[in-house]
N, C-alpha and C positions, 0 to 999 in steps of 0.2 A: 085599198090598203096596200102600201108598198111592200115589196118583198124584203125579208130581213137582209141586212148587209152581210156580204160574205166576209169571213175572217180568213185572211191569207195564211196558209199553212206552209211550213217548211220542214224538211227532213234533217234531223241531227246526223252529222257524219259519224258520230261515235256510237250511238245506240240505235240509229236507224228509225227512230220514232217520229211520227208526224205530229207537230205541235204548232200552236199559233206563233206567227213570226215575232210578235211583240214579247213573247216569253223566252226568246232565244238571243244568242249573241252571234254577230256576224264576224267571220274571219275573212279578210280580203287580201288578194294578191293583185297589186296594181301593175301597170305596164312596165314599171321599172324593176319589177320582181320583188318588191318589198312586201312582206307579209305582216299584217297587224290586225288587232281587234278593232272593229268598227262599231262603237256603241250607238252611233247615230243611225246606222243602217243605210246611209246614203253615199258612202265613199265610192269613188269610181274604181272599177276593177272586178275581177272574178270573185264572187263571194261563195262562202260555204257557211252553214249554220251549225251551232253547237248549243245543246241544252244549257240552261243557266244553272248547272250543278257541277260540283267538284268531280264526281265519278266520270262524267263525260270528258272533262278536261284531262283527267289522268289517263283515260283510255286513248284519247287523242295522242298523247305523248308516248304511251307504252307501245301502241301499234303503228306509230308514225303515219297517222291517217292523212296528214296534209300532203305527203308524198303522192298518194293515190289521187287525192282530190285535185291537186294542181299539176299533176304529171311532171313533177320536178323534184330534184334533190333538195331537201329542206334541211338546213343546218340545225343541230341540236339546240343552239342558242335561241333560235326562233321559238321552239317549243317551250323552252324555259321562260322566255320573255312573255309569251302568251299566258303561261301558267301564273307568273307573277302579276301581270296586269289583271287577269281574271280574278285572282284571289284578292287583289287590292281593291277592286270595285265592289265585291260582294259583301 
């Protein structure tokens, strides 16, 4: 009998909980420095994961968590755009 398939887990940068990758949204910073939501999970660049819920998106913005994650100054517009995109898809 084959071993059960492993489910890839990722940590949410807002609430620090480990959850299955499929339940999360990926935020990517590509080599040009652009930051965007990656719903496919396959875009090139440094990725960070967020729970698929409003509280984590709000916490991301409130505590400027992308600054820490990507070790860079992130403009407020990026957080606003992420929030709009996220709320638009849910």
